[in-house]
MARDO-471729 format. One record per atom (N, C-alpha, C, CB): residue in one letter; x, y, z. Coordinates in steps of 0.001 Angstrom, whole numbers, padded with zeros to 6 digits, always signed. Glycine has a CB too. Example, Ala and Ser with C-alpha at 12.3 -4.5 7.8 and 13.67 -1.06 7.14 Angstrom:
2
A+013190-005690+007800 A+012300-004500+007800 A+013200-003300+007800 A+011308-004473+009046 S+012850-002250+007080 S+013670-001060+007140 S+012900+000030+007870 S+014084-000598+005725 
***
This chain:
301
M+104097+088640+102125 M+104148+089252+101082 M+104398+090600+101188 M+103185+089026+100482 K+105351+091507+101124 K+105639+092886+101369 K+105094+093586+100350 K+107016+093198+101505 G+104942+094844+100454 G+104143+095758+099231 G+105157+096825+099121 G+102440+096472+099632 I+105438+097407+098052 I+106081+098497+097558 I+105283+099464+096612 I+107200+098010+096921 L+104902+100679+097299 L+104229+101648+096439 L+105460+102819+095976 L+102855+102364+097355 L+105357+102611+094433 L+106317+103786+093887 L+105489+104857+093746 L+107067+103531+092487 A+106199+106162+094196 A+105239+107422+094408 A+106590+108153+094004 A+104351+107801+096148 G+107471+108375+093335 G+108504+108701+093076 G+108457+109670+091587 G+109254+107460+093140 G+109477+109943+091181 G+109478+110616+089491 G+108998+112157+089850 G+108080+109693+088149 N+109449+112839+088891 N+108982+114577+088851 N+107752+114487+088230 N+110013+115755+087894 G+107238+113594+087415 G+105760+114152+087220 G+105485+115257+086290 G+105246+114641+088475 T+106606+115075+085225 T+107213+115987+084187 T+105668+116325+083123 T+108754+115011+083231 R+105061+115034+083018 R+103998+115163+082227 R+102666+115953+082983 R+103692+113728+081759 L+102911+116232+084202 L+101812+116846+084553 L+102060+118442+085186 L+101154+115875+085522 L+103468+118979+084389 L+103836+120221+084907 L+102858+121112+084389 L+105219+120629+084583 P+102205+122496+085390 P+102970+122763+086389 P+102481+122412+087634 P+103270+123943+086364 L+101668+121523+087458 L+100782+120869+088660 L+101903+120254+089722 L+099646+119497+088025 T+102864+119575+089242 T+104160+118925+090000 T+104996+119983+090246 T+105004+117800+089182 L+105034+121160+090077 L+105944+122189+090628 L+106088+122435+092371 L+105417+123519+089954 V+104679+122157+092717 V+104224+122045+094133 V+104071+121247+095140 V+103456+122272+094191 G+104188+119900+094337 G+104189+118531+095126 G+104235+117243+094267 G+102889+118427+096004 S+103983+116354+094974 S+103888+115110+094142 S+102706+114538+093275 S+104122+114187+094964 K+102707+114013+092256 K+101503+113951+091396 K+100630+112786+092457 K+101913+113364+089547 Q+101497+112056+092735 Q+100701+110935+093824 Q+099759+111651+094719 Q+101798+110093+094906 L+099844+112944+095049 L+099245+113459+096395 L+098102+114536+095565 L+100617+114355+097640 A+097966+114304+094202 A+096641+115283+093350 A+095627+114650+093761 A+096518+115361+091577 P+094582+115131+093829 P+093229+114791+093972 P+092884+114431+093019 P+092428+115573+094353 V+092148+112899+093250 V+091238+112064+092233 V+089825+111936+092913 V+091893+110461+091908 Y+089188+112785+092078 Y+087902+113233+092784 Y+088001+113672+094267 Y+086912+112098+092737 D+087895+112748+095345 D+087578+113048+096760 D+088811+112675+097336 D+086323+112297+097400 K+089658+112368+096880 K+090865+111739+097848 K+092107+111826+096945 K+090598+109999+098369 P+093376+111988+097668 P+094626+111700+097196 P+094650+110581+096124 P+095451+111367+098317 M+095738+110865+095098 M+095592+109643+094021 M+096183+108451+094863 M+096538+109893+092432 V+097259+108721+095500 V+097804+107431+096314 V+096735+106501+097017 V+098781+107931+097495 Y+095845+106959+097507 Y+094952+105935+098306 Y+094508+104850+097284 Y+093570+106678+099012 Y+094295+105191+095830 Y+093674+104179+095100 Y+094732+103039+094969 Y+093157+104719+093720 P+096071+102958+094614 P+096988+101979+094771 P+097485+101331+096026 P+097896+102399+094243 L+097234+101914+097112 L+097439+101671+098227 L+096485+100501+098926 L+097411+102868+098757 S+094875+100868+098362 S+093894+100008+098657 S+093988+098858+097885 S+092703+100566+098538 V+094677+099083+096473 V+094899+097710+096000 V+095772+096588+096753 V+095465+097875+094770 L+096822+097344+097240 L+098038+096429+097952 L+096869+095611+099091 L+099629+097643+098943 M+096103+096424+099696 M+095511+096166+100834 M+094472+094896+100761 M+094882+097421+101238 L+093994+095128+099406 L+092956+094315+099002 L+093623+092867+098674 L+092191+094992+097757 T+094944+092834+098330 T+095615+091658+098356 T+095817+090973+099293 T+096520+091724+097993 G+095701+091515+100650 G+096042+091056+101736 G+097409+091353+102576 G+095908+089936+101475 I+097992+092776+101930 I+099500+093036+102077 I+099193+094247+103250 I+100448+093586+100415 D+099911+093982+104533 D+099738+095176+105453 D+101141+095644+106096 D+098685+094785+106651 D+101872+095575+104989 D+103169+096050+105333 D+103869+096639+103936 D+104031+094806+106033 V+103805+098052+104273 V+103941+098637+102820 V+105289+099620+102962 V+102410+099591+102300 L+105998+099836+101923 L+106994+100806+101715 L+106742+101645+100666 L+108187+100264+101535 I+106599+102972+101137 I+106196+104416+100276 I+107594+104753+099884 I+105373+105848+101256 I+108064+104827+098472 I+109023+105539+097737 I+108608+107054+097110 I+109402+104595+096639 A+109281+107932+097732 A+109012+109113+097266 A+110219+110026+097035 A+108117+109655+098100 R+110095+111004+096609 R+111267+112128+096637 R+111380+112665+097863 R+111078+113311+095697 P+112400+112800+098331 P+112857+113364+099651 P+112052+114396+100118 P+114193+113871+099609 A+111894+115435+099333 A+111098+116578+099596 A+109718+116259+100248 A+110908+117309+098325 E+109046+115239+099467 E+107767+114714+099841 E+107459+113597+100774 E+107249+114392+098811 I+108634+113115+101379 I+108243+112165+102386 I+107551+112388+103604 I+109201+111632+102733 G+107592+113619+104244 G+106890+114167+104915 G+105400+114358+104625 G+107465+115077+105054 L+105056+114467+103601 L+103690+114786+103237 L+102701+113510+103417 L+103686+115304+101734 F+103633+112202+102543 F+102835+111083+102685 F+103054+110155+104377 F+103290+110143+101277 R+103784+111069+105004 R+103841+110587+106396 R+102631+111314+107280 R+105366+110931+107025 R+102677+112454+106956 R+101279+113269+107306 R+100034+112397+106982 R+101134+114720+106379 L+100111+111677+105918 L+098552+111131+105299 L+098521+109642+106198 L+098505+110798+103118 F+099709+108981+106391 F+099373+107738+106766 F+099978+107288+108207 F+099802+106861+105674 G+100985+108413+108658 G+101986+107848+109849 G+102436+106271+109471 G+101093+107846+111501 D+102722+105883+110667 D+103438+104706+110523 D+102569+103300+110259 D+104251+104614+111766 G+101083+103757+109678 G+100186+102603+109241 G+099444+102139+110273 G+100890+101469+108691 S+099525+102824+111541 S+099039+101590+112760 S+097660+101750+112765 S+099627+101781+114488 R+097247+103252+112428 R+095806+103334+112651 R+095002+103051+111824 R+095425+104332+112948 L+095597+102304+110341 L+094941+101408+109540 L+095301+099884+109853 L+095249+101772+108145 G+095850+099459+110950 G+096178+098002+111349 G+097123+097531+110230 G+094792+096994+111467 M+098064+098738+109778 M+099362+098001+108936 M+100572+098797+109476 M+099286+098154+107045 R+101690+098469+108763 R+102971+098896+108951 R+103565+099646+107720 R+103767+097750+109311 I+103476+101011+107794 I+103997+101664+106650 I+105264+102495+106736 I+103021+102455+106184 D+106276+102095+105979 D+107352+102835+106088 D+107921+103739+104887 D+108230+101978+106478 Y+108588+104371+104779 Y+108931+105331+103947 Y+110618+105500+103162 Y+108571+106448+104808 A+110810+105526+101888 A+112206+105395+101677 A+112344+106513+100439 A+112692+103725+101307 P+113301+107418+100759 P+113632+108339+099528 P+114114+107885+098294 P+114548+109216+099842 Q+113627+108610+097062 Q+114365+108120+095826 Q+114875+109306+095431 Q+113541+107399+094681 E+116273+109407+095602 E+116743+110802+095298 E+116718+111388+093891 E+118064+110886+095705 E+116651+110330+092885 E+116046+110962+091535 E+115677+109470+090804 E+117344+112095+090502 P+114694+110134+089788 P+113981+109128+089011 P+114851+108100+088356 P+113187+109779+087987 R+115054+106776+088652 R+116043+106359+087931 R+115135+104747+087230 R+117602+106208+089050 G+114094+104817+087237 G+113165+103763+086540 G+112632+102949+087740 G+113994+102739+085383 I+111363+102404+087103 I+110753+101315+088212 I+111518+100539+088994 I+109986+100343+087657 A+112447+099855+088034 A+113111+098571+088747 A+114081+099104+090144 A+114230+097693+087465 D+114354+100421+089829 D+114808+101099+091094 D+114395+100643+092501 D+114396+102406+091011 A+112869+100787+092399 A+112302+100337+093608 A+112848+099290+094630 A+111214+099925+093253 F+113507+098352+093697 F+113843+096956+094284 F+115341+097439+094809 F+113816+095493+093020 R+115872+098448+094483 R+117174+098311+095365 R+117105+099358+096345 R+118567+098446+094548 V+116133+100522+095998 V+115472+101434+097223 V+115020+100832+098277 V+114351+102194+096876 G+114279+099492+097868 G+113238+098936+098910 G+114143+097560+099445 G+111495+098491+098086 A+115293+097251+098715 A+115601+095581+099309 A+115772+095691+100806 A+117179+094783+098652 R+115978+096492+101639 R+115677+096224+102862 R+114464+095959+103748 R+116112+096924+103220 H+113487+096577+102937 H+111883+096787+103376 H+111560+094996+102997 H+110735+098311+102118 I+112005+094453+101510 I+111506+093143+101170 I+112146+092105+101783 I+111551+092909+099856 K+113501+092116+102018 K+114251+091017+103120 K+113798+089670+102646 K+113753+091206+104880 G+114310+089575+101358 G+114110+087950+101311 G+112840+087619+100881 G+114285+087221+102681 E+111611+088610+101252 E+110447+087847+100815 E+109569+088246+099633 E+109634+087776+101867 D+108471+087674+099312 D+108043+087707+097974 D+107477+089484+098224 D+106717+086261+097512 C+107159+089987+097292 C+106769+091337+097072 C+105765+091784+095754 C+108069+092032+096971 A+105032+092682+096197 A+104029+093511+095112 A+104763+094747+095087 A+102294+093792+095587 L+104781+095108+093797 L+105090+096658+093376 L+103714+097375+092651 L+106488+096684+092157 I+103763+098253+092949 I+102436+099179+092130 I+102608+100308+092352 I+100931+099005+092512 L+102544+100959+090985 L+103006+102507+090683 L+101521+103206+091218 L+103466+102890+088694 G+102397+104445+091826 G+101509+105474+092638 G+100571+106162+091505 G+102516+106716+093506 D+100732+106212+090551 D+099557+106487+089565 D+098405+105727+088923 D+100052+106832+088648 N+098622+104641+089292 N+097594+103758+088297 N+096319+103250+089586 N+098656+102020+087386 L+095391+103315+088901 L+094077+103098+089706 L+093521+101593+089166 L+092858+104463+089372 F+092724+100960+089874 F+092051+099543+089537 F+090668+099480+090163 F+092946+098256+090125 H+090138+098592+089207 H+088790+098740+089809 H+087829+097701+089430 H+088212+100022+089457 G+087420+096707+089818 G+086605+095703+089421 G+085574+094808+090612 G+087603+094811+088730 A+085239+094261+090435 A+084268+093420+091419 A+085047+092130+091683 A+082686+093045+090724 K+085852+091436+090705 K+086601+090195+090847 K+087907+090266+091191 K+086575+089494+089766 L+088318+091828+091358 L+089978+092282+091051 L+090341+091477+092448 L+090499+094390+090997 P+089669+091820+093646 P+090635+091251+094873 P+090483+089694+095017 P+090199+091959+096418 S+089596+089253+094517 S+090003+087365+094875 S+090645+087358+093370 S+088231+085806+095187 L+091201+088080+092485 L+092049+087629+091353 L+093375+087924+091687 L+091707+088253+090035 L+093511+088960+092706 L+094871+089543+093179 L+095215+088172+094031 L+094790+091194+094189 R+094302+087902+095202 R+094837+087005+095969 R+095154+085717+095367 R+094079+086862+096965 R+094255+085215+094347 R+094619+083796+093655 R+096038+083909+093383 R+093788+083443+092211 T+096470+084781+092211 T+097579+085436+091620 T+098747+084990+092688 T+097323+087141+091442 V+098449+085787+093970 V+099724+085582+094950 V+099909+084287+095198 V+099638+086244+096313 R+098929+083228+095524 R+098891+081976+096176 R+099614+081179+094864 R+097219+081450+096710 E+099332+081560+093560 E+100007+080834+092645 E+100809+081162+091888 E+099461+080374+092067 L+101574+082226+092791 L+103137+082875+092074 L+104145+081910+092173 L+103846+084277+092873 R+104920+081913+090999 R+106073+080956+090981 R+107201+081408+090365 R+105769+079767+090370 G+107100+082847+090431 G+108365+083403+090074 G+108029+085289+090024 G+108887+082592+088399 C+107239+085314+088972 C+106941+086741+088728 C+105401+086622+088044 C+108191+087516+087658 A+104593+087494+088466 A+103604+087580+087553 A+102991+089246+087494 A+102490+086436+087994 L+102630+089423+085895 L+102316+090644+085605 L+101074+090559+085144 L+103152+091257+084789 F+100332+091508+084637 F+098882+091790+084395 F+098758+092211+082626 F+098356+093200+085550 G+097778+091608+082116 G+097514+092268+080754 G+096190+092880+080644 G+097636+091277+079625 H+096105+093987+080137 H+094946+094789+079864 H+094769+095387+078737 H+094815+095654+080638 Q+093628+094749+077739 Q+093142+095607+076141 Q+092938+097098+076555 Q+091382+094981+075330 V+094012+097420+075349 V+094179+098934+075366 V+093650+099324+073849 V+095903+099441+075691 A+093669+100565+073510 A+093339+101133+071942 A+094901+101424+071675 A+092131+102777+071769 E+095818+102072+072247 E+097166+102577+071950 E+098034+101588+072917 E+097349+104308+072291 P+098510+100876+072359 P+099356+099745+073133 P+100800+100226+073084 P+099240+098166+072409 Q+101178+101350+071929 Q+102405+101747+071902 Q+102599+102777+072807 Q+102772+102065+070705 R+102138+102970+073866 R+102249+103785+074979 R+102698+103154+076264 R+101050+104381+075170 F+102708+102003+076285 F+102799+101174+077277 F+103642+099725+076728 F+101293+100971+077807 G+104285+099142+078115 G+104995+097991+077794 G+103603+097170+077363 G+106015+097343+079118 V+104149+096329+076389 V+102961+095591+075613 V+103661+093868+075846 V+102786+096258+073554 A+102461+093011+076037 A+102872+091414+076550 A+102160+091042+074980 A+101919+090545+078443 E+103036+090094+074577 E+102763+089148+073309 E+102372+087640+074003 E+104316+089027+072188 I+101187+087246+073456 I+101176+085792+073898 I+100972+084868+072620 I+099958+085526+075008 D+101174+083574+072845 D+100913+082519+071935 D+099279+081752+071681 D+101899+081507+072444 A+098880+081076+070933 A+097809+080664+070579 A+097053+080014+071925 A+098066+079784+069427 K+098051+079758+072574 K+097583+079119+073992 K+097732+080217+075193 K+098592+077712+074392 G+097763+081227+074677 G+097550+082245+075965 G+098906+082370+077029 G+096157+081604+076942 Q+099720+081906+076380 Q+101083+082043+077156 Q+101958+082994+076826 Q+101840+080950+077090 L+102678+083610+077614 L+103206+085052+077773 L+104693+084403+076808 L+103453+085787+079836 V+105116+085222+075540 V+106035+084777+074675 V+107046+086019+074644 V+105376+084345+073274 S+106831+087312+074719 S+107706+088329+074942 S+107170+089657+075616 S+108266+088603+073709 I+107799+090672+075818 I+107446+091827+076431 I+108421+092968+075856 I+107513+091636+077981 E+107674+094092+075413 E+108209+095122+074554 E+108016+096167+075162 E+107729+095236+073296 E+109121+097132+075442 E+108563+098877+076191 E+108421+099791+075061 E+109871+099804+077380 K+107053+100001+075196 K+106637+101060+074361 K+106927+100978+072861 K+107210+102210+074856 P+106682+099763+072027 P+106986+099279+070844 P+106026+100313+069744 P+106653+097587+070854 E+107014+100697+068845 E+106464+101503+067617 E+105275+100954+066842 E+107552+101656+066605 H+105604+099223+066971 H+104853+098614+066404 H+104338+097326+067118 H+105384+098483+065315 P+103332+097767+068067 P+102978+096377+068929 P+102664+095181+068253 P+101800+096531+069792 R+102879+094311+068854 R+102464+092914+068456 R+101245+092562+068802 R+103251+091945+068950 S+101027+093235+069825 S+099158+092570+070349 S+098714+094014+071206 S+099111+090614+071929 N+097556+094136+071503 N+097044+095369+072353 N+097097+094987+073901 N+095424+095789+071924 L+097898+094039+074265 L+097634+093843+075778 L+098719+094566+076581 L+097628+092261+076191 A+098544+095542+076965 A+099166+096301+077527 A+099160+095920+079375 A+098582+097609+076983 I+100439+096565+079921 I+101083+095726+081177 I+100889+096750+081879 I+102646+095101+081222 P+099722+097015+082905 P+099779+097967+083874 P+100711+098095+084966 P+098775+097947+084347 G+100690+098847+085814 G+102011+099097+086813 G+101804+098490+088119 G+102329+100693+087112 L+101460+097048+087893 L+101146+096248+089155 L+101945+094746+088749 L+099242+096093+089444 Y+102774+094364+089619 Y+103590+093169+089770 Y+103817+092525+090665 Y+104497+093245+089521 F+103825+090955+090713 F+104192+090386+092094 F+105519+089757+091402 F+102948+089187+092947 F+106591+089522+092495 F+107318+088820+092379 F+108003+087883+093792 F+108003+089574+091666 D+108913+086985+093337 D+109312+086365+094576 D+110425+086682+095119 D+109362+085164+094511 D+111373+086033+095801 D+112230+086659+096655 D+113579+086795+096165 D+112234+086025+097830 T+113418+086341+094704 T+114897+086677+094056 T+114865+088199+093276 T+115333+085361+092792 V+114048+088894+093350 V+113818+090132+092431 V+114834+091043+092656 V+112486+090858+092643 T+115252+091104+094304 T+116320+092275+094523 T+117756+091647+093729 T+116612+092602+096448 D+117899+090485+093873 D+119227+089872+093525 D+119163+090131+092029 D+119429+088214+093959 L+118245+090216+091247 L+118006+090260+089879 L+118332+091862+089563 L+116425+089722+089504 A+117655+092802+090500 A+117451+093881+090058 A+118952+094695+090444 A+116071+094395+090639 R+119739+094198+091195 R+120906+094401+091805 R+122042+094488+090489 R+121141+093169+092939 G+121572+093555+089548 G+122577+093260+088550 G+122351+093799+086981 G+122687+091751+088553 L+120979+094785+087174 L+120647+095565+085919 L+121473+096536+085902 L+119309+096090+085778 R+121562+097006+084401 R+122125+098066+083719 R+121266+098955+083366 R+122773+097730+082701 P+121415+099883+083723 P+120409+101516+082745 P+120426+101073+081194 P+121556+103602+082786 S+119194+101411+081073 S+118582+101135+079274 S+119233+102559+078933 S+116335+101012+078839 A+119013+102614+077324 A+119497+103817+076644 A+118815+105060+077021 A+119383+103664+075225 R+117687+104658+077922 R+116981+106196+078498 R+117527+106480+079854 R+115164+106174+078698 G+118357+105804+080186 G+119414+106035+081476 G+118437+105389+082595 G+119906+107941+081870 E+117346+104546+082522 E+116706+104085+083282 E+116993+102473+083714 E+115590+104407+082802 L+116235+102292+084796 L+116590+100737+085195 L+115183+100210+084868 L+117133+100397+086982 E+114887+099508+083774 E+113623+099329+083318 E+112966+098031+083835 E+113658+099374+081892 I+111679+098288+084317 I+110880+096940+084797 I+110668+095955+083777 I+109465+097241+085330 T+110727+096187+082278 T+110644+095163+081447 T+111926+094117+081346 T+110348+095772+080214 D+113205+094824+081869 D+113922+094051+081893 D+114066+093250+083090 D+114779+094542+081530 V+113481+093121+084143 V+113163+092610+085020 V+112477+091429+084474 V+112587+093410+085797 L+111217+091672+083775 L+110222+090875+083521 L+110682+089627+082670 L+109199+091659+082901 R+111561+090333+081714 R+112244+089604+080857 R+113257+088610+081158 R+112709+090354+080174 A+113869+088764+082474 A+114819+087919+083108 A+113971+086913+083545 A+115660+088537+084207 Y+112586+087026+084302 Y+111846+085893+084832 Y+111532+085130+083598 Y+110544+086291+085679 L+110888+085836+082699 L+110731+084971+081239 L+111573+084463+080679 L+110337+085522+080241 A+112547+084541+080352 A+113716+083624+079964 A+113826+082481+080958 A+115112+084423+079925 E+113610+082646+082229 E+113599+081570+083247 E+112510+080536+083133 E+113496+082164+084563 G+111164+080831+082411 G+110270+080271+082361 G+109429+080302+083430 G+110566+079355+082045 R+109537+081549+084184 R+109076+081857+085385 R+108252+083236+085333 R+110235+081877+086318 A+107374+083669+084530 A+106979+084612+084390 A+105462+084188+083752 A+107960+085401+083724 D+104494+084567+084511 D+102871+084346+084103 D+102164+085680+083658 D+101956+083752+085464 L+101307+085868+082619 L+100459+086904+082408 L+099180+086228+083081 L+100346+087369+080818 V+098539+087341+083658 V+097199+086985+084276 V+096212+088375+083605 V+097333+086911+086278 W+095110+087547+083072 W+094258+088754+082139 W+093625+089218+082731 W+093448+088551+081072 L+093105+090577+083156 L+092581+091569+083779 L+091074+090924+083202 L+093197+093204+083378 G+090938+091143+081964 G+089710+090578+081491 G+088947+092365+081360 G+088889+089174+082822 R+087393+092034+080785 R+086808+093485+080874 R+086258+093841+082030 R+085813+093750+079957 G+085970+092689+083072 G+085507+093666+084366 G+086124+094429+084956 G+085148+093184+085340 V+087531+094399+084788 V+088699+095234+085332 V+088817+096225+084909 V+089818+094846+085253 T+088706+097733+085461 T+089050+098876+084743 T+090621+099477+085293 T+087778+099969+084964 W+091138+099897+084435 W+092693+100254+084831 W+092825+101512+084131 W+093940+099112+084323 L+093438+102749+085007 L+093346+103725+084872 L+094895+104478+085230 L+092194+103975+085523 D+095842+104878+083989 D+096946+105642+084576 D+096889+107231+084442 D+098208+105150+083933 A+097016+107296+085881 A+096386+109136+085989 A+098063+109758+085870 A+095289+109782+088142 G+098684+109736+084930 G+100094+110215+084669 G+099975+111496+083893 G+100980+109139+083854 T+099006+111779+083202 T+098667+113071+082485 T+097276+113696+082974 T+098597+112788+080889 H+097471+114962+082252 H+096108+115538+082614 H+095070+115324+082255 H+095972+116485+082495 E+094738+114563+081153 E+093658+114142+080401 E+093430+113161+081319 E+093822+113756+078916 S+094197+112050+081839 S+093847+111045+082220 S+093656+111030+083828 S+094689+110197+081674 L+094285+112009+084398 L+093842+112399+085797 L+092456+113298+085622 L+095113+113311+086604 L+091859+113789+084849 L+090625+114230+084816 L+089574+113029+084428 L+090616+115389+083872 D+089866+112238+083656 D+089264+110899+083364 D+089105+109975+084416 D+089986+110242+082429 A+090413+110047+085081 A+090349+109240+086588 A+089190+109879+087762 A+092053+109409+087379 G+089053+111092+087891 G+088419+111754+088829 G+086926+111553+088345 G+088943+113233+088975 R+086590+111680+086920 R+085200+111581+086508 R+084745+109761+086521 R+085095+112390+084819 F+085676+109282+086450 F+085415+107868+086457 F+085062+107652+088073 F+086788+106937+085844 V+085854+107729+088884 V+085533+107863+090450 V+084304+108599+090922 V+086651+108574+091127 R+084058+109777+090371 R+082672+110320+090523 R+081726+109497+090213 R+082423+111408+089812 D+081606+109126+088898 D+080191+108201+088405 D+080024+106977+089197 D+080256+107636+086777 I+081242+106276+089487 I+081077+104794+090226 I+080301+105123+091569 I+082703+103980+090621 Q+080898+106299+091960 Q+080851+106431+093599 Q+078895+107099+093487 Q+082529+108016+094459 H+078791+107706+092598 H+077407+108561+092670 H+076500+107652+092168 H+077325+109980+091797 R+076951+106455+091303 R+075824+105582+090814 R+075578+104065+092121 R+076415+104978+088960 Q+076701+103958+092245 Q+076391+102436+093003 Q+076396+102773+094715 Q+077879+101077+092565 G+076908+104026+095043 G+076885+104390+096243 G+077864+103692+097174 G+075659+104276+096619 I+078806+103373+096415 I+080057+102952+097337 I+081490+103810+096961 I+080361+101204+097087 C+082684+103643+097694 C+083693+104556+098021 C+084709+103843+097277 C+083976+104829+099569 L+085454+104218+096294 L+086643+103384+095686 L+087536+103957+096290 L+086925+103336+094183 G+088717+103354+096475 G+089935+103481+097169 G+090071+104160+098820 G+090705+104303+096199 C+088834+103456+099325 C+088543+103971+100781 C+089531+103504+101665 C+087182+103529+101348 V+090912+103580+102104 V+091536+102842+102803 V+090996+102408+104213 V+092612+103391+102827 E+090136+103277+104733 E+089417+102801+106039 E+088630+101973+105928 E+088774+103624+106712 E+087782+101619+105023 E+086821+100701+104712 E+087377+099775+104277 E+085911+101025+103953 V+088569+099518+103684 V+089256+098279+103092 V+090268+097773+104339 V+090175+098697+101553 A+090800+098565+105271 A+091259+097875+106505 A+090153+097469+107390 A+092182+098734+107281 M+088966+097815+107586 M+088064+097275+108459 M+087704+095824+107766 M+086791+098299+108679 Y+087386+096046+106570 Y+086692+094388+105906 Y+087923+093505+105523 Y+085604+094555+104190 M+089012+093933+105405 M+090266+093004+105368 M+090464+092486+106882 M+091701+093866+104800 G+090080+093119+107969 G+090416+092255+109394 G+091557+093035+110050 G+090970+090523+109122 F+092226+094303+108923 F+093343+094877+109745 F+092784+095957+111079 F+094352+095756+108601 I+091918+096322+110987 I+091078+097324+111885 I+089618+096469+112381 I+090653+098876+110855 D+089158+096987+113461 D+087700+097031+114060 D+086865+097800+113366 D+087610+097521+115408 A+085512+097640+113425 A+084630+098455+113131 A+084693+099786+114041 A+083436+097741+113186 E+084874+099931+115223 E+084960+101023+116372 E+086094+101830+115753 E+085329+100417+118041 A+087154+100921+115330 A+088490+101901+114969 A+088141+102642+113675 A+090020+100975+114689 C+087451+101782+112572 C+087162+102713+111468 C+086305+103676+111597 C+086772+102148+110467 Y+085264+103574+112276 Y+084467+104821+112762 Y+085121+105760+113303 Y+083533+104584+113656 R+085662+105653+114591 R+086550+106557+114887 R+087314+107871+113893 R+087392+105715+115315 L+088099+106811+112720 L+088848+107352+111763 L+087736+108329+110689 L+089669+106042+111023 G+086617+107687+110561 G+085521+108626+109755 G+085392+109776+110378 G+084088+108079+109626 A+085230+109434+111987 A+084605+110773+112539 A+085730+111915+112650 A+083922+110514+114087 E+086555+111707+112448 E+088031+112752+112307 E+087813+113477+111149 E+089632+111941+112097 M+086938+113196+110366 M+086656+113829+109000 M+085282+113822+108693 M+087358+113148+107883 K+084383+114240+109989 K+082855+113999+109581 K+082235+115155+108928 K+081956+113671+110819 A+083047+116385+108706 A+082701+117348+108213 A+082687+116988+106445 A+083608+118443+108808 S+083358+116307+106103 S+083519+115990+104805 S+082296+114640+104319 S+085204+115569+104684 P+082294+114704+103150 P+081307+113492+102653 P+082027+111922+102760 P+080887+113799+100901 Y+083069+111969+102599 Y+084296+111082+102691 Y+084400+110636+104148 Y+085666+111856+102222 G+084266+111440+105110 G+084465+111020+106558 G+083057+110492+106869 G+084971+112291+107619 Q+082093+110918+106398 Q+080695+110774+106567 Q+080348+108981+105947 Q+079860+112201+105567 Y+080967+108604+104844 Y+080910+107680+104239 Y+081465+106843+105268 Y+081428+107770+103012 V+082768+106714+105507 V+083549+106120+106524 V+082801+105716+107889 V+084630+107065+106806 M+082167+106546+108184 M+081370+106341+109439 M+080302+105277+109088 M+080673+107745+109976 R+079354+105729+108229 R+078122+104823+107626 R+078602+103429+107450 R+077560+105357+106123 S+079593+103338+106488 S+080219+101888+106625 S+080446+101164+107705 S+081306+101832+106191 A+081276+101947+108568 A+081572+101204+110132 A+080254+100680+110726 A+082231+102369+111359 R+079472+101759+110679 R+077925+101148+111748 R+077485+100029+110577 R+076170+102735+112137 A+077280+100216+109412 A+076788+099258+108722 A+077313+097924+108995 A+076914+099569+107506 H+078600+097785+109014 H+079434+096598+109384 H+078997+096271+110847 H+081084+096906+109264 Q+078759+096948+111907 Q+078674+096413+113136 Q+077366+095611+113236 Q+078789+097475+114148 L+076320+096475+112333 L+074821+095947+112352 L+074744+094815+111821 L+073834+096724+111685 D+075500+094790+110460 D+075616+093187+109821 D+076728+092932+109208 D+074603+092786+108768 P+077799+092187+109724 P+078972+091649+109421 P+079251+090939+108670 P+079378+091264+110053 K+078445+090913+107539 K+078317+089748+107089 K+079749+089836+105542 K+076397+089529+106705 P+080249+088521+105157 P+081260+088710+104143 P+081163+089798+103315 P+081334+087684+103362 S+082503+090736+103313 S+082252+092138+102232 S+082762+091214+100790 S+083593+093967+102679 R+082195+092426+099961 R+082274+092052+098604 R+083851+092167+098402 R+081332+093016+097593 F+084472+092712+099121 F+086045+092643+098988 F+086978+091233+099340 F+086558+093761+099976 L+086043+090319+100166 L+086613+089035+100247 L+085934+087801+099578 L+086746+088782+101572 E+085210+088075+098291 E+084451+087125+097580 E+085396+086488+096789 E+083337+087672+096799 E+085442+085209+096920 E+086156+084498+095901 E+085617+084101+094727 E+086603+083501+096345 
***
C-alpha cells in the first residue's frame, strides 16, 4: 500500500501564522505537526509516502525528511499549485499510486490510541474498496458525517450538514483500493469549487464497497486546523508524554519498531539532536530496544 500525506492548502484559519509557512510545519508541542500523520502511515506498515504541499514549501518538507532513506522509507514530494480539495490528492498523486491500494491522511490530523496500530493494519487486510473511520464528536456539523443503520452499516455521508443525522464525524484518514485514481479523474468541482472527498466516498458507497470503521473511545482524534485546536493538540501531546513517558509521533522510534531501520540507525538519528529532549528520547529508546528487543506496543494485534 502506498501513502499520501496531504499538506497543501492555504491554512487560512490559522492566519497570520500561515503567512510565513505551512501549517503542517507548525509546532505541536515538541515536533512539527507533520510528524504525527506521517507516523500513522508508518504504523499502518506503509514505507512509501508522497507528501503533497504548496510549491514554495516543498523544500522545507524535503529538509525535514530528505528522500526518506534515513527512516528506511521512500518519501517523494509533489506540488499542489492551488487548494482544489482533498480529492485532488488522487490526481496529483496518481503517478505515485500507480494502480496500487493507498492510504490518504491529512497533514493536520493527529491520532493516538493503544489499539490504533493493530486496528489500522486489520483495516488494510480487510479492505474491499474503501474504508473510512467514524469518531464520536460533540459538534458533528463541523465535519463530514457518517450515518449508520441499526446494524451499524454505513448508509449515508454528508459534508458539514446543518442538521447532522448522527454524531459520527469522519476524520481525515482513508484507505482506498486501486480504482480510486480513475474515480477521482471523473470528479467535478462542487459548489464550493473543490473536488470533495465525500464525493469519492459516496461513489464507493453506491457500489456497496465502503466500510465504516469505528475508532471507539480508546482512540483520540484531533484536527489541528484552528488556533484553539492547535493549542489543544500541543497540550494533549505534552500531557501524554509527561504522564506516560512515551513520545507521540516520534518517527525515528516508529521506524525502528516497524523494522524500517535498526536500533543503531535510530540511535544515530537521535544523537544528531542530542541537545534536545526529543533527541535524548530517541537515543534512550534505541538503547532500550537493543537491551530488550521485545515486541513493541506498536506491533500488538
